[in-house]
N, C-alpha and C positions, 0 to 999 in steps of 0.2 A: 306416337310415332310420327316419322316424317317420311315421306315417299319423294325422291328425286326422279324426275322424269327428263331424260335426255332425248332429244329428237335428233336423230342424225340422217341427213340427205346422203343418200349413195348414188353415185354416177351410174348411169344405166349401163348393163353389161358387166359391171364389176361386182355385182352382189355375192355371188359365190366367193370371191376372193376375200371380200369384206367379213363374210360370214366365217370363213376359215381362220382369217386372223384374229376377229374377235373371241371367237371360241377357244383359239389357242394362247391368248393373253395370259400374262401373270395374274392370277387372282390375288392381289396384294390387299384389296379392300376386305376380303373376306376375313383376315386375321385382325382388322381393327376393332377396338372396343365398340360397342354399339351397333355395329353391322349386323343385319338381320339376314338378308338374301338379295340377289339381283334376279331381275327377269329380263331376258333379251326376246325382244318381240319382232317377228319378221312381218313386213307389210303384204297385205293382200290386195290393197286397192291404192295405194300411193308409193311414192318413193322414199319415204321416212321410215328408217328403223326406230324402234323405242327400247331404251334401257330404262328399266324401272330399279332403282336402289331404295331399299327399305332400311331405316336406321331408327333406332330408339329414341334419339333427340337430335335436334338441328345442330346442338353444341358437338355431338358425335360426328355428324356429317362434315362440320365445319373444321374439325381437328383433323380429318381425313383430307380435306382440300388442302390443308397446312402442312401436311406430313411429308417426308422425305420421299417415302414411297410414291405418293401422288406426283410430286414433283419429277421424279424419274420417268415416271409414265408419260407426264406430259412433254418431257425433253425428247422422247422417242417420236419420230416422224412415220412410223411404221404405215399407218393406213390414212394419212393425210391425203395422199394423192387419189384416194378412192372415194372422197367426199364431194358432192356436187355443191356445197355451200357451207355455212356456218352452223355448229352445232347449237341447238337451243336447250337451254337448261331452265327448268321450272321445279320449285319447291312447293311442296303440299303438305299440311298438316292432316293426318287422319282423324276425322271426328266421328266416324261411324264405320262399322263393318256389319255387311250382311252375309251369311254363308247359307248354303242349302242344308236344310234340316233332313238328317238321314233316320230312317225308321229303324227301330230295333229289332 
């Protein structure tokens, strides 16, 4: 499994607008082969939002990045004026998972 982390710097005072636009975006990745889920994380102690995307494989994520749907999203300038800088993209391979054990 691959986790893609996008670190998104948002201008001070524009956070609510950014959240509204992000949550209202078309969820085109959700229909792509290999897509598992997205998590949208709001910062509590800095200016960066984090979007975690989970994919079954790196190839699935790369296919999304090359897709017509992704190119359409990138062509839209919807929230670019809300950003305080460039978006940082990091890919990670999941090599272990730990979860809370629930008692029966």
